[in-house]
C-alpha positions as CSV (number, residue, x, y, z in Angstrom):
1,M,-18.8,-37.8,-34.4
2,T,-16.7,-34.8,-35.3
3,Q,-19.2,-32.4,-34.3
4,A,-20.0,-34.1,-30.9
5,A,-15.9,-33.7,-30.4
6,T,-15.5,-30.2,-31.5
7,G,-19.2,-28.9,-30.2
8,T,-21.5,-26.8,-32.6
9,P,-20.3,-23.8,-34.9
10,A,-21.7,-21.2,-32.2
11,E,-19.8,-23.2,-29.3
12,E,-16.7,-23.1,-31.0
13,A,-16.7,-19.5,-31.8
14,V,-17.8,-18.8,-28.1
15,R,-14.7,-20.7,-27.2
16,R,-12.6,-18.9,-30.2
17,R,-13.8,-15.5,-28.9
18,K,-13.0,-16.3,-24.9
19,A,-9.3,-17.1,-26.4
20,D,-8.9,-14.3,-28.0
21,E,-10.1,-12.0,-25.0
22,S,-8.1,-14.0,-22.7
23,G,-5.0,-13.7,-25.2
24,A,-5.8,-10.0,-25.5
25,G,-6.0,-9.7,-21.5
26,R,-2.6,-11.0,-20.9
27,T,-1.6,-9.1,-23.9
28,K,-2.5,-5.9,-22.1
29,L,-1.4,-6.8,-19.0
30,A,2.0,-7.4,-19.9
31,V,2.3,-3.9,-21.9
32,T,0.7,-2.6,-18.6
33,L,3.4,-3.7,-16.5
34,L,6.4,-3.1,-18.8
35,V,5.2,0.3,-19.1
36,L,5.1,0.5,-15.0
37,T,8.4,-1.3,-14.5
38,A,10.2,1.4,-16.9
39,L,8.1,4.2,-15.1
40,L,9.5,3.2,-11.7
41,L,13.0,2.7,-12.9
42,V,12.6,6.4,-14.5
43,S,10.8,7.6,-10.9
44,A,13.7,6.0,-8.8
45,M,16.5,7.4,-11.0
46,A,14.4,10.9,-10.8
47,G,14.3,10.6,-6.5
48,L,17.8,9.9,-6.7
49,A,19.1,13.0,-8.8
50,I,16.3,15.9,-7.3
51,G,16.9,17.5,-4.3
52,S,18.2,20.2,-2.5
53,V,21.3,19.4,-4.2
54,Q,20.6,18.5,-7.6
55,V,22.7,15.8,-9.3
56,P,23.0,15.6,-13.2
57,P,21.2,12.3,-13.9
58,G,24.4,11.1,-16.0
59,Q,26.2,11.4,-13.0
60,V,23.7,9.4,-10.8
61,W,23.8,6.7,-13.1
62,A,27.6,6.8,-12.7
63,I,27.4,6.7,-9.0
64,V,25.1,3.9,-8.7
65,T,27.0,1.4,-11.6
66,H,30.1,2.5,-9.2
67,A,28.5,1.4,-6.1
68,L,27.3,-1.9,-7.6
69,G,30.9,-2.3,-8.7
70,A,30.2,-2.0,-12.3
71,G,31.1,1.5,-13.2
72,Q,34.2,3.8,-13.8
73,E,36.6,5.7,-11.5
74,A,35.1,8.1,-9.7
75,D,34.9,11.7,-11.0
76,W,32.6,13.3,-8.7
77,S,32.8,14.4,-5.2
78,R,32.4,12.5,-1.9
79,A,29.5,14.1,-0.7
80,R,27.9,13.7,-4.0
81,E,28.1,9.9,-3.6
82,T,27.0,10.1,-0.2
83,I,23.8,11.8,-0.7
84,V,23.0,9.6,-4.0
85,V,24.0,6.0,-2.3
86,D,23.7,6.5,1.6
87,V,20.5,9.0,1.9
88,R,18.6,9.3,-1.4
89,A,19.0,5.7,-2.7
90,P,17.4,4.2,0.7
91,R,14.3,6.8,0.4
92,V,13.7,6.1,-2.8
93,L,13.5,2.3,-1.9
94,L,11.5,2.7,1.1
95,G,9.1,5.0,-1.0
96,A,8.8,2.5,-3.4
97,V,8.3,-0.3,-1.0
98,T,5.8,1.4,1.0
99,G,3.6,2.4,-2.1
100,A,3.5,-0.8,-3.3
101,G,2.5,-2.3,-0.2
102,L,0.0,0.3,0.6
103,A,-1.6,-0.2,-2.7
104,V,-1.9,-4.0,-2.3
105,I,-3.4,-3.9,1.4
106,G,-6.0,-1.9,-0.1
107,T,-6.7,-3.9,-3.1
108,A,-7.1,-6.9,-0.8
109,L,-8.9,-5.4,1.7
110,Q,-11.6,-3.8,-1.1
111,A,-12.1,-7.4,-1.9
112,L,-12.1,-9.0,1.6
113,L,-14.9,-6.4,2.8
114,R,-16.6,-6.3,-0.8
115,N,-16.4,-2.8,-0.1
116,P,-14.8,0.3,-2.8
117,L,-13.5,2.1,0.1
118,A,-12.0,0.0,2.3
119,E,-8.0,1.6,2.8
120,P,-5.9,1.0,5.7
121,Y,-5.7,4.7,6.2
122,L,-9.4,5.2,6.5
123,L,-10.4,2.3,8.4
124,G,-8.1,3.2,11.2
125,V,-5.3,0.5,11.0
126,S,-2.7,2.8,10.1
127,S,-4.0,4.8,13.3
128,G,-3.6,1.4,15.1
129,A,-0.2,0.6,14.2
130,S,0.8,4.4,15.1
131,L,-0.6,3.9,18.4
132,G,1.4,0.6,19.0
133,A,4.8,1.8,17.6
134,V,4.3,5.2,19.5
135,S,3.5,3.3,23.0
136,V,7.0,1.3,22.0
137,I,8.9,4.4,21.8
138,V,7.6,6.5,24.8
139,F,7.9,3.7,27.2
140,G,11.2,2.1,25.8
141,V,9.8,-1.4,25.2
142,T,12.5,-3.6,23.7
143,L,10.8,-7.0,24.4
144,F,11.4,-8.2,20.8
145,G,14.8,-6.3,20.5
146,P,15.1,-4.2,17.3
147,V,11.9,-5.6,15.5
148,S,10.0,-4.2,19.0
149,L,8.4,-1.6,17.2
150,S,7.2,-3.7,14.1
151,V,5.5,-5.9,16.4
152,A,3.8,-3.1,18.4
153,A,2.7,-1.7,15.4
154,F,1.2,-4.9,14.0
155,M,-0.5,-5.6,17.1
156,G,-2.1,-2.3,16.7
157,A,-3.3,-2.7,13.4
158,L,-4.5,-6.1,14.2
159,G,-6.6,-4.7,16.8
160,A,-7.8,-1.9,15.0
161,L,-8.7,-3.6,11.7
162,L,-10.9,-6.4,14.0
163,L,-12.4,-3.4,16.1
164,V,-14.0,-1.8,13.0
165,Y,-14.9,-5.1,11.2
166,A,-17.2,-5.9,14.3
167,T,-18.2,-2.5,14.7
168,A,-19.3,-2.4,11.3
169,R,-20.7,-5.5,11.0
170,T,-24.5,-5.5,11.9
171,G,-27.4,-7.8,10.9
172,G,-24.5,-10.2,8.9
173,R,-23.3,-7.6,6.5
174,I,-21.3,-4.4,6.2
175,T,-22.2,-1.0,4.3
176,S,-20.1,1.5,2.7
177,S,-20.9,4.2,5.1
178,R,-20.8,2.0,8.1
179,L,-17.6,0.9,7.3
180,V,-16.3,4.4,6.9
181,L,-18.2,5.7,9.9
182,S,-16.6,3.2,12.3
183,G,-13.3,3.3,10.9
184,V,-13.2,7.1,11.1
185,A,-14.5,6.5,15.0
186,V,-11.8,4.5,15.7
187,A,-9.2,6.6,14.1
188,A,-10.3,9.2,16.4
189,V,-10.2,7.5,19.6
190,L,-7.0,5.9,18.6
191,T,-5.7,9.1,17.7
192,A,-7.1,10.8,20.7
193,L,-4.9,8.2,22.8
194,L,-1.9,8.9,20.7
195,D,-1.8,12.5,21.4
196,L,-2.5,12.0,24.8
197,L,0.3,9.9,25.3
198,L,2.5,12.6,23.5
199,L,1.4,15.2,25.6
200,T,1.8,13.5,28.8
201,T,5.6,11.9,28.2
202,D,8.6,13.8,29.6
203,R,11.1,13.2,26.5
204,G,9.6,16.4,24.9
205,N,12.2,16.4,22.0
206,E,11.2,12.8,21.2
207,A,7.7,14.0,21.2
208,R,8.3,16.4,18.6
209,A,10.2,14.2,16.6
210,V,7.3,11.2,16.7
211,L,4.6,13.9,16.2
212,A,6.5,14.8,12.7
213,W,6.5,10.9,12.0
214,T,2.7,10.7,12.5
215,L,2.3,12.9,9.3
216,G,4.0,10.1,7.1
217,G,7.8,10.4,5.8
218,L,10.0,8.3,4.2
219,G,13.2,10.5,5.9
220,G,15.5,8.7,8.4
221,V,15.5,5.7,6.9
222,N,19.0,3.8,6.1
223,W,20.3,0.5,4.3
224,G,20.4,-1.4,7.7
225,T,16.5,-0.7,8.5
226,L,15.2,-1.4,4.9
227,W,15.2,-5.1,4.8
228,L,12.4,-5.4,7.0
229,P,9.4,-3.6,4.8
230,S,11.1,-5.2,2.1
231,T,10.7,-8.6,3.1
232,A,7.2,-7.7,4.8
233,L,6.6,-6.8,0.8
234,L,7.4,-9.7,-0.7
235,L,5.5,-12.1,1.9
236,G,2.1,-9.9,1.5
237,V,2.5,-9.7,-2.3
238,G,3.5,-13.2,-2.7
239,V,0.4,-14.5,-0.3
240,L,-1.9,-12.4,-1.8
241,L,-0.9,-13.9,-5.4
242,M,-1.3,-17.0,-4.4
243,Q,-5.0,-16.4,-2.9
244,A,-6.1,-14.2,-5.8
245,R,-8.9,-16.5,-7.2
246,N,-10.3,-17.0,-3.7
247,L,-10.1,-13.0,-3.6
248,N,-11.8,-13.1,-6.9
249,L,-14.4,-15.6,-5.8
250,L,-15.3,-12.9,-2.8
251,L,-16.6,-10.4,-5.2
252,A,-19.2,-12.6,-6.3
253,G,-20.1,-12.6,-2.7
254,E,-20.1,-14.7,0.4
255,E,-22.6,-17.1,0.0
256,A,-21.4,-18.0,-4.0
257,A,-17.6,-18.2,-2.4
258,T,-18.9,-20.9,0.4
259,T,-20.6,-22.7,-2.5
260,M,-17.4,-22.7,-4.6
261,G,-15.6,-24.4,-1.6
262,L,-13.9,-20.9,0.3
263,D,-14.1,-21.2,3.9
264,V,-14.8,-17.4,4.1
265,A,-14.4,-16.8,7.9
266,R,-11.0,-18.6,8.2
267,F,-10.0,-17.2,4.6
268,R,-10.9,-13.6,5.9
269,A,-9.2,-14.2,9.7
270,R,-6.0,-15.6,7.8
271,L,-5.6,-12.9,5.5
272,F,-6.6,-9.8,8.5
273,V,-3.4,-11.1,10.2
274,L,-1.5,-11.0,7.0
275,L,-2.4,-7.4,6.4
276,S,-2.3,-6.1,9.4
277,L,1.4,-7.6,9.8
278,V,2.2,-5.9,6.2
279,T,0.6,-2.3,7.6
280,G,2.3,-2.5,10.9
281,V,5.6,-3.0,9.2
282,L,5.0,-0.6,6.9
283,V,3.5,2.5,9.0
284,A,6.7,1.7,11.4
285,A,9.3,2.3,8.5
286,A,7.6,5.1,7.1
287,G,4.6,6.3,9.4
288,P,0.8,6.6,8.3
289,I,0.7,7.4,4.8
290,G,-2.7,7.5,3.6
291,F,-5.2,7.2,0.4
292,V,-2.5,5.2,-1.7
293,G,-4.2,2.0,-1.0
294,L,-7.6,3.5,-1.9
295,M,-6.3,5.3,-5.0
296,M,-4.1,2.4,-6.7
297,P,-7.0,-0.6,-7.3
298,H,-9.5,2.0,-8.6
299,I,-7.1,3.2,-11.1
300,V,-5.3,0.4,-12.2
301,R,-8.8,-1.5,-13.0
302,L,-9.5,0.9,-15.4
303,F,-6.3,-0.8,-17.4
304,V,-6.3,-4.5,-16.1
305,G,-9.9,-5.5,-15.1
306,G,-11.3,-6.7,-11.9
307,D,-9.1,-10.2,-11.9
308,H,-6.9,-10.0,-8.8
309,R,-4.2,-11.8,-10.9
310,R,-3.6,-8.8,-12.4
311,V,-5.0,-6.0,-10.1
312,L,-2.3,-7.1,-7.3
313,P,1.0,-6.9,-9.2
314,T,-0.3,-3.9,-11.4
315,A,-0.9,-2.2,-8.1
316,A,2.0,-2.4,-6.7
317,L,3.9,-1.2,-9.4
318,G,1.5,2.0,-9.5
319,G,1.7,2.3,-5.8
320,A,5.5,2.5,-5.8
321,V,5.8,4.7,-8.6
322,F,2.9,7.4,-7.3
323,L,4.8,7.3,-3.8
324,V,8.2,8.0,-5.4
325,W,6.8,10.9,-6.7
326,A,4.8,11.9,-3.7
327,D,8.0,11.8,-1.9
328,I,10.0,14.1,-4.5
329,A,7.2,16.5,-4.6
330,A,7.7,16.7,-1.2
331,R,11.0,17.4,-0.8
332,T,11.0,20.1,-3.5
333,V,7.5,22.1,-3.3
334,A,8.7,24.3,-0.3
335,A,12.4,23.5,-0.5
336,P,14.4,24.1,1.5
337,M,11.6,22.9,4.2
338,E,10.3,19.3,3.7
339,I,6.4,18.6,3.4
340,P,5.5,15.2,5.1
341,V,4.8,12.9,2.2
342,G,1.5,12.1,4.2
343,V,0.3,15.4,3.6
344,L,0.7,15.4,-0.1
345,T,-1.1,12.0,-0.3
346,A,-3.9,13.0,1.7
347,L,-4.4,16.4,-0.7
348,C,-4.7,13.7,-3.4
349,G,-6.6,10.9,-1.9
350,G,-9.1,13.2,-0.3
351,P,-11.0,14.7,-3.7
352,F,-10.4,10.8,-5.0
353,F,-12.4,9.8,-1.7
354,L,-15.0,12.2,-2.2
355,W,-15.7,11.2,-6.2
356,L,-15.9,7.6,-5.0
357,M,-18.6,8.4,-2.8
358,R,-20.5,10.4,-4.9
359,R,-20.3,8.0,-7.5
360,D,-21.7,5.0,-5.6
361,A,-24.2,7.5,-4.3
362,R,-25.4,7.9,-7.7
363,R,-25.0,4.3,-8.5
364,G,-26.9,3.6,-5.2
365,T,-24.1,0.8,-4.4
366,D,-24.3,1.0,-0.6
367,R,-23.6,-2.7,-0.6
368,G,-21.9,-4.7,1.8
369,V,-20.3,-8.1,3.0
370,A,-23.5,-10.8,3.1
């Protein structure tokens, strides 16, 4: 009777082993998140201290606590306080928000398309968002008031994503090579339209500023504009965490996910809209910054496995840390000149992309969406 209730010794051993593995996995995840959170705080402090004007870390901490109303009397210059609080702090926060957002978008796209090379920049989604945003700037469209830029970027991102998906999906499946080629082709067309738009505009100074923006950068942000990308990030991460189980189901294939009760077509459509919305808002705020969404998911899976309940928060923190440091490098490598942060992420992501393609070629994993 007791054996029937508890199972055979072998079954009990299997259950205990699974419980131990689950407990070890949760402990590893907690440690990883704790380490990344601490690293993000250190990175943020470094971002506030390092630049053309160096501010000692101790003074940075004093300025920040004073700005929060918990510090001592100011014994620093007003100029340094302005640099830390009004110039660098919004920039560091935008870098963290953008890095986290791009990382979770890349994670979700790789699951939705079942393709390790899926990423907003490579799929032309960022190019679509850029074209939408620049169209608003050039033509002076203000239909949606202060969020017109983000709305146009969202529409461009969604249109580009749907076009790439429809172009790459033939015979009911998508291969890695076809997806990348479709993304490259769509991005090339959208970039050509963007260049044509900039060349034919009469506002030369504005065109030069927009051209610099298309390389990706975190400059020019202020506290008044930071709320929108932050809200988009919270919305995106929150929804994706609630859909983590469904993302896990897609890893087993479309047929298996359907058998488990998931309406794959409707699920993909809803998440395509969500991801395009978050991408559009982030591109409108920081310009098209590539390869963060490609690298981070692959890197964090090495530490926490493939479960999206673990990958999504870890990728968000990893992306935030990475982009904060990329921005620090962009401000200091060629000082006093500032390098667009998108250039540095491309220098890191390009070799990573080639390595992924070679790895998949060796494994023969040119598989696609069923």
